[in-house]
C-alpha positions in Angstrom: 37.0 54.4 -98.1 39.5 52.6 -100.0 43.0 52.6 -98.9 44.3 52.6 -102.4 44.6 55.8 -104.3 42.5 56.3 -107.4 45.5 56.0 -109.7 46.2 52.5 -108.4 42.7 51.5 -108.9 42.8 52.6 -112.5 46.0 50.8 -113.1 44.6 47.6 -111.8 41.7 47.9 -114.2 44.1 48.6 -117.1 45.2 45.0 -117.2 43.1 42.8 -119.4 40.9 40.3 -117.6 42.0 36.7 -118.2 39.9 35.0 -120.9 38.1 31.9 -120.0 39.4 28.8 -121.6 37.3 28.0 -124.6 36.6 24.3 -125.2 37.4 23.0 -128.6 34.2 22.4 -130.7 32.9 18.9 -130.4 33.9 16.5 -133.1 30.9 15.4 -135.1 30.7 12.0 -136.7 28.1 10.1 -138.7 26.4 7.4 -136.7 25.1 4.4 -138.7 21.7 2.9 -138.1 21.6 -0.2 -135.9 22.2 -3.3 -138.0 19.1 -5.1 -136.7 16.2 -3.5 -134.8 14.8 -5.3 -131.8 12.5 -8.1 -132.8 9.0 -8.6 -131.5 9.0 -12.3 -132.0 9.8 -13.2 -128.3 6.9 -10.9 -127.2 4.5 -12.4 -129.7 5.5 -15.9 -128.7 5.1 -15.1 -125.0 1.6 -13.7 -125.7 0.7 -16.8 -127.7 2.0 -19.1 -124.9 -0.1 -17.3 -122.3 -3.2 -17.4 -124.5 -2.6 -21.1 -125.3 -2.2 -21.8 -121.5 -5.4 -19.9 -120.7 -7.4 -21.8 -123.4 -6.0 -25.2 -122.2 -6.8 -24.4 -118.6 -10.4 -23.4 -119.6 -10.7 -26.6 -121.6 -9.5 -28.8 -118.7 -11.8 -27.0 -116.2 -14.8 -27.4 -118.6 -14.0 -31.1 -119.1 -13.7 -31.6 -115.3 -17.0 -29.8 -114.6 -18.8 -31.9 -117.3 -17.3 -35.1 -115.7 -18.4 -34.1 -112.3 -21.9 -33.2 -113.6 -22.2 -36.6 -115.2 -21.1 -38.3 -111.9 -23.6 -36.2 -110.0 -26.4 -37.3 -112.4 -25.4 -41.0 -112.0 -25.3 -40.6 -108.2 -28.7 -38.9 -108.2 -30.2 -41.8 -110.3 -28.6 -44.3 -107.9 -30.0 -42.5 -104.9 -33.5 -42.5 -106.5 -33.3 -46.2 -107.2 -32.2 -46.9 -103.6 -35.0 -44.7 -102.2 -37.5 -46.6 -104.3 -36.1 -49.9 -103.0 -36.3 -48.7 -99.4 -40.0 -47.7 -100.0 -40.7 -51.2 -101.5 -39.1 -52.9 -98.5 -41.0 -50.7 -96.0 -44.3 -51.6 -97.8 -43.4 -55.3 -97.7 -42.5 -55.1 -94.0 -45.8 -53.4 -93.3 -47.7 -56.1 -95.3 -46.0 -58.9 -93.4 -46.5 -57.3 -90.0 -50.3 -57.0 -90.5 -52.4 -58.9 -87.9 -53.8 -61.3 -90.5 -50.4 -62.3 -91.8 -49.0 -62.7 -88.3 -51.9 -65.1 -87.5 -51.3 -67.1 -90.6 -47.6 -67.3 -89.8 -48.3 -68.4 -86.2 -50.7 -71.1 -87.4 -48.1 -72.3 -89.9 -45.6 -72.6 -87.1 -48.1 -74.7 -85.0 -49.2 -72.1 -82.6 -52.8 -72.0 -81.4 -55.0 -69.1 -80.3 -55.3 -68.4 -76.6 -58.7 -68.9 -74.9 -58.2 -66.2 -72.4 -55.6 -63.6 -71.4 -53.9 -63.2 -68.1 -51.2 -61.1 -66.6 -48.6 -61.9 -64.0 -47.9 -59.1 -61.5 -44.2 -59.3 -60.5 -44.5 -57.2 -57.4 -46.5 -59.8 -55.5 -46.6 -62.7 -57.9 -50.4 -62.7 -58.4 -52.1 -63.7 -61.7 -54.8 -61.3 -63.0 -57.3 -61.8 -65.7 -58.9 -65.1 -66.8 -56.1 -67.3 -68.3 -57.1 -70.6 -69.7 -55.0 -73.4 -71.3 -54.9 -73.3 -75.0 -56.8 -76.0 -76.7 -55.1 -77.9 -79.4 
C-alpha cells in the first residue's frame, strides 16, 4: 500500500497544520445621513408640463374642430342658396322657352307665321310638303 512506514506517517501528522490567515476585523465607522434627500420637484414639474401640453393640445384641437364646423355650416348655407338660384334660373328658362313666349318674341322681332311647311331633301334636291310664301 503505502511505501512509507507507519512511523513516518505518524510523524508527518505530528506537525501542526498551518493555520489559515485570519483577516483583521473590519473597521466600523458611523455614516452620516445624506445632507439633502433627492427632491421630487423636477418630476412634479415634468408631470405638470406634460399635463399642460395635453390640455393645450386638446384646446387647440377643439378650437380647430369648432372653426371647421362653422366653415362647413357656412358652405352648406351657400350651397343651399346656390341650389335655390339654379332652380330659379331653370324655372325662368322653362318659362321663356314655352311656345307662347317664343311666338311673342318672334313677333316682337318682326317675324311672321309660315303659311305652310316644306322640307328640302338633300339627297336629290327635291322639295316636299306644301311650302307657301309668308304673308306680311
